[in-house]
C-alpha positions in Angstrom: 1.7 41.7 34.6 5.1 44.5 35.7 8.5 44.1 38.0 11.3 46.1 39.2 15.0 45.6 37.5 15.5 44.6 41.2 12.5 42.5 42.1 13.5 40.6 39.1 17.2 39.9 39.5 16.8 39.0 43.1 14.1 36.5 41.7 16.6 35.7 39.1 18.9 34.8 41.4 16.5 32.6 43.8 15.5 30.6 40.5 19.2 30.2 39.4 20.1 29.2 42.5 17.3 26.3 43.3 18.4 25.0 40.5 22.2 24.9 40.7 21.6 23.6 44.0 18.8 20.5 42.8 21.5 20.0 40.3 24.4 19.9 42.3 22.5 17.7 45.0 20.1 15.5 43.0 20.3 15.8 39.8 24.5 14.8 38.9 24.2 12.0 41.6 21.0 10.4 39.8 22.8 10.7 36.6 26.0 10.8 36.8 27.9 7.6 37.7 31.4 8.6 40.8 33.8 6.3 39.5 36.4 6.6 41.6 40.3 5.5 40.8 40.0 7.4 37.6 41.3 10.6 39.0 39.0 13.0 37.7 35.5 11.9 38.1 32.8 12.1 35.5 30.7 14.1 38.4 33.7 17.1 38.2 32.8 19.5 35.6 28.7 19.1 35.6 29.6 19.7 39.4 31.6 22.8 38.7 29.2 24.1 36.7 26.5 23.7 39.5 28.8 25.1 41.8 29.9 28.6 39.5 26.0 28.9 38.8 24.9 29.0 42.7 27.5 32.2 42.7 26.3 33.6 39.9 23.0 33.3 41.3 23.9 34.7 44.7 25.6 37.0 43.4 22.4 38.1 40.9 20.2 38.2 43.7 22.9 40.4 46.2 22.9 42.4 42.9 19.4 43.1 42.9 18.5 44.0 46.5 21.3 46.6 46.5 19.1 48.2 43.8 16.5 48.2 45.3 15.8 51.8 46.5 17.4 52.9 44.0 14.9 55.1 41.7 14.8 55.2 38.2 15.0 51.6 37.6 14.0 49.3 34.5 10.2 48.1 34.9 10.0 44.8 32.6 6.4 44.3 32.0 5.0 41.1 30.5 1.6 40.8 28.5 -0.9 38.9 28.2 -0.1 37.6 25.5 3.4 37.0 25.9 2.5 35.1 29.5 0.6 32.9 27.4 3.3 32.4 24.4 5.3 32.0 27.4 3.5 28.9 29.2 2.8 27.1 26.1 6.6 27.2 25.4 7.2 25.6 28.4 4.3 22.8 27.9 6.2 22.3 24.5 9.3 21.9 26.1 7.9 19.5 28.9 7.0 17.8 25.9 9.9 18.1 24.0 11.6 15.9 27.2 9.1 12.6 27.4 9.5 12.5 23.6 13.1 12.3 23.7 13.7 9.7 25.7 10.5 7.8 24.3 11.6 8.4 20.3 15.4 10.0 20.2 17.0 13.2 19.6 16.0 13.8 16.1 12.3 13.8 15.2 11.1 14.8 18.6 14.4 18.2 18.0 12.7 18.8 14.1 9.6 19.1 15.6 9.8 21.2 18.6 12.0 23.6 16.8 10.3 24.1 13.8 7.3 24.3 16.4 9.1 27.4 18.5 10.1 28.6 15.6 6.4 29.5 14.4 4.4 30.3 17.7 7.5 33.0 18.0 6.9 34.7 14.7 9.1 32.4 12.1 5.9 32.7 8.8 9.3 32.4 5.8 8.0 28.7 5.1 11.6 28.7 3.3 13.4 29.6 6.8 11.5 27.7 9.0 12.3 23.8 7.4 15.7 24.4 6.9 16.7 25.6 9.4 14.2 23.1 11.2 15.2 20.9 9.8 19.6 21.2 8.7 19.7 22.4 12.5 18.9 19.1 14.4 20.7 17.1 11.3 24.1 18.8 10.7 24.6 18.5 15.3 23.0 15.5 15.0 25.4 14.3 12.3 28.4 16.1 13.9 28.0 14.5 17.2 28.0 10.3 15.4 30.5 11.4 12.5 33.3 13.6 14.3 32.7 12.6 17.8 31.6 8.8 17.9 29.2 9.2 19.9 26.2 7.6 20.1 22.8 9.8 20.7 19.5 8.8 21.5 
C-alpha cells in the first residue's frame, strides 16, 4: 500500500480532527465532572488540548491539500508485514484498555509493554525485561509516592 505525502497529511488531518471533536464533545463531558463555582473547571485543560488538537488537525489537512498537485512528493509505503503489525498492535492496545479496567495499571502495563517491545523487534532479554518491568514500576512509584495519587 502506498500513499503520497499530501494524501497522508489530509488523512491524518481528518483522523485527528474527528478525534479532537470526539474528545471535546463526547469523551471530556462523559469522563470529567463540570464543577461550577471553583474558578477554573477541571475540564479547562482537556478542552484546551481538544481545541488545540483541532486547530493542528485543520492545519495539517490544509497543508496536505496545498501539496496535492506538487511534483516530487514523498511516497510512503506499508508492506503486508507492517500492516499486520499495525493491526496486531491495535488489538494489543484494545486488550490493554480492557485489562486496565479489570486489573489496574501495573500488571497489564508490564505485559503489554513487554509484548509490544518483542513485537517490534527487541530480542535482548535483559533490555526487554528491565524496561518492561522497570518503567511501569518507576511510573507507579512516582505517582503514588511523589505525587500522592492513587492509580487503579
